[in-house]
Each structure stands twice: as structure tokens, then as C-alpha cells.
C-alpha angles and dihedrals in degrees: 000000000000121000114236125214129223121235086261091064095253123131119248100224106135119098135188094279093049093050093046093051091045089054091049091047095046093048101042102065128135096318096076091066093061102023097088090056095050094045094041093051092052102037107016113196089346086075092098089072090051090057092047093049092046092047090054091054093046092045089060090056094043091052090054089052090048093054099044090040090063090050097047109041100167125105121279107067112207092011093053092049096050093042092052092049103040109013140253102309097055089041090052092053093048092047092055093045090050105043097036109020094043108015109040097035092045094048092045089054091050092051089056091048088055092053092043091051093050092046089065089066100024109035090193088081089069088070110098095218092051090048091053092051090045092051091047093053096045096045091041089054091051092048092050093049093050095043092053093057146320089240089058091045095052089042089058090048091052093051095046091047092054091045093054094041095054097068090045091051089048089055089052096046099041095034095058092076090056095050115118108215092211089065091062096063123085124215097202140010112255119246116270095246091053092047092048093049092050093048087052090057091045092052093064090049087064094046119103100062090108092063092074091057089069086087093061090125089061100047121113110239092348094193088067102026097054101055094038093044092050092046094048094045093046093051093049091050093049094048094048092046094049095045092049090049091050094048093045093047092043094052103036099033112165091000092066090101090061090059098035093126094054110011097155092050088053091051091047090052091053089051101042107005124237090335089062092053091049092050090051090052089053090046090054090055091047090048092055090045090052093049091052089047091054089049093051088050097050114024098060086066087070090057089046093051092047090053091052089052092050097244097104128045112295096233090067089067095063118119120211108252093221106030098034092224130129088250100170091051089050093048093046094049094046091049091053091051089052093050094050092042092060099034098065089205092104090076091077091051096044092084086076094064098081093049091045095057092048091053089048092051091048092050092050093049090051089046090054090054092046095049090049089052093049093051089198095148111081096172123111130248095046110158109235121194110237124236095044114250095345096099096043088051090051087053092049092048089050093052094046091050092049092047090057088057095057121100120253089248093056091050094041094049090051093049091049090048091051090048092052092047090048091054090050091049096050092041092054092045089052090049090050091051089054091048093242110159114218130167131211103023117112112257098027121112 
């Protein structure tokens, strides 16, 4: 079968399975290895309702992405959706929030988690020089894979997703026989503030699915692939999360608080002894590596799309003549992850990430409503969310509620960041209007 190209010159090679696995990989990072302990300590056996409630909220957001994703099928994901609905300036803000506030800082944090995990077994990884070399090799490998072709990039994501899912599935399968049924009953319903706080934590464990939609310009039949890929990936994530919670709660019971920092490792040790705990430690490192790999595959497409729209430097919009990939965007993005991984300074900025993703989700939901109002897409097979505006409004209510739970520093850092980016945007637009040629600032050709 021939491989089609998008109007951007990129090859459409990613199908439903590839997108679903990319969503699973991008969402299930380091959090899954501590999440059962946090949730179990707060909610006990009542945790199942926390997952259900959280999945309903996240489903409302995912459905909005599914609808607008079938309307806007070019590269860029969240940026492309907001830009199409509201114009370049809002799209520019969202692109910066996404690729820097959420993508680079998040991936840099994951790279350090990988090194920290390995240092528990191999102390040499505590050495800063070794860490720098290690980061350079791993990120360089991811850059090389994704420059050589999107098919190779998504192939790597598929492999790494299966590798990190297998140990988790083994915990579920072999742990079921150790579950004590009495540990799965709750004596009382948790207080509403405790339930709300735990759902808030759970919500961010589901965040990250949107990263994989950055490759919209390389999806086969995106009007079918996007909704089915989101649905499949979301269901897999929910099932794995709930089963791991059930097994962990069922095995550890009231002792879950003792192992709250590494509950899955404790369960693995009860199943397979010290070897099991070591394997889980390796799986945690692989999981983080896979999440960064998915990010390096998808997020550079936002830089690429911004370059094509004239809001990011023009060189980022170049497509490799042989591999048909946005290779300079990939190299630039990977390099930035490397810089922040070794600098350590990103830790002070990382508090912005949770606020950034909420603003991005809110913008995409509003963009979905706006694109539906415009009715600019006359093609068939557009996925339309049922129940009118009910589901988008559920998504908006969810975001507003979660924003009220953020600290003042998370909100303030995001507002300051948006203000700085706005100044850069209007300054570069002013310079363009006066025909001043400048190089290196975002938004200048």
C-alpha cells in the first residue's frame, strides 16, 4: 500500500494502534509507580470511585480533542487547534505553554528520574559528569530515531510501550492470587475534601494523552484514527490503572502507607522477591524513557507547525529531503531537553507545568466549541461529540475546578510566563511591520 503525504510534506504512516500505544506511553510515565500508594493511603478501597470520577472528567476533555482533531488534521496538536479557532496570537501562547511549560520541563524532569532510579543500583549515575554523558546518549538516540523517520519513531514508541506494560501486566496477573478480598472493602466513605484532593492528583496521572496528537499531520485517515486512537488509549490506561490499584490495595491493605513511596515495588517483591523489586525499578526507568521518547516524537511538530505559520523561526519548518521528517525541529527540541536536563534550573520552573496543561485543555475545549460554531469543515466523517455542548461544558467545569486547586505560585508563574511571551510576540510583530530583520527570536523569519 502506498504511503500518502500531508500537505506539509510529511508521510502519513501512523495508524490507530500506533496512536493508541503512543497515548498509553505518553500518559503512563513515572507516576504510575507511586500512584497506587498515594490513592490507596487517602481513599483505601474506595479508590475505585476516584478513578471512575476522574475518568469521566478526563473523558470530556478527550472527546473534545477527538472532535477538533478530526476537523484540524495538520501537525501541531493543541497549537494547531487553537490557532485555527482563534488566530495566531492565542495559538502562539498555547504553543509556548505546550512545548516549553509542559513538554521540555516535563521531559527534563523524567530524564533526571531515570538517572536517579538507576543510581540506586549503580551509584555511578549520581556523578554529574556521568549523568551528562548518559543524557547526551539517550537524547541523541531519540533524536536520531525520530529524524530518520516517523515510522521508525512510532515503531520505537510501540516497542517501549510493550516493554514497560509487560511487567505491570505481570503484577496484575500474578498478584491477583495474593489479593486478600477483605482489603477491597471500605468501612466508611472518605470526606469530600480528601476525595477531591485525591481526584485532583489522579487527574494529572491521566494528562499527557494530547502530546501524541502533535503528529496529526502524519496519521493515516486522521478522521478515523484520532477518535478511535484516543478511545482505545484511554480505555487501556483506565483499565491498567484500576487493576494495579486493586492488586496493590488487595495485597498491601492497611500497610500501604508504609510503602507509599514505592508501592508497586513492594508488591513485586512479594510476588518475586528482591528480583521483582529490581525489575520494577528498571521498568520505572524504561517507562520514563518511553514517555520522553513519545514527547520527542510528537512535540517538535508544534515547533514545525508554528514555523509554517510564521510565528516560530522559519528554519524549524524544514522537512528532511530523504526522511520526510521535521528534522531541525526534532534536533532543536531534543537539544533543549538535554540543556534543561543537565542544568538543574528547570526544577524552579517545573511548578508551572500543572497550570500550563490546564490552560491548554481549556483553550482546546473552547476551540472545539468555536470550530463547531464556525462550521467551516464541510467534509464528511467528522466526529461530533453527542449531547450538544453538555460534554464540553463538563470539561470546562472540570478545568475551572482544578484551577482553583492550584497554588498561587503555579498560577502566578504561568501568568508571568504568558506575559513575557506576549511581549515577545508583539515585539516581533512590530519589528516585522517595520521590516527589521532579526534572527533567533521566536516568531521572526
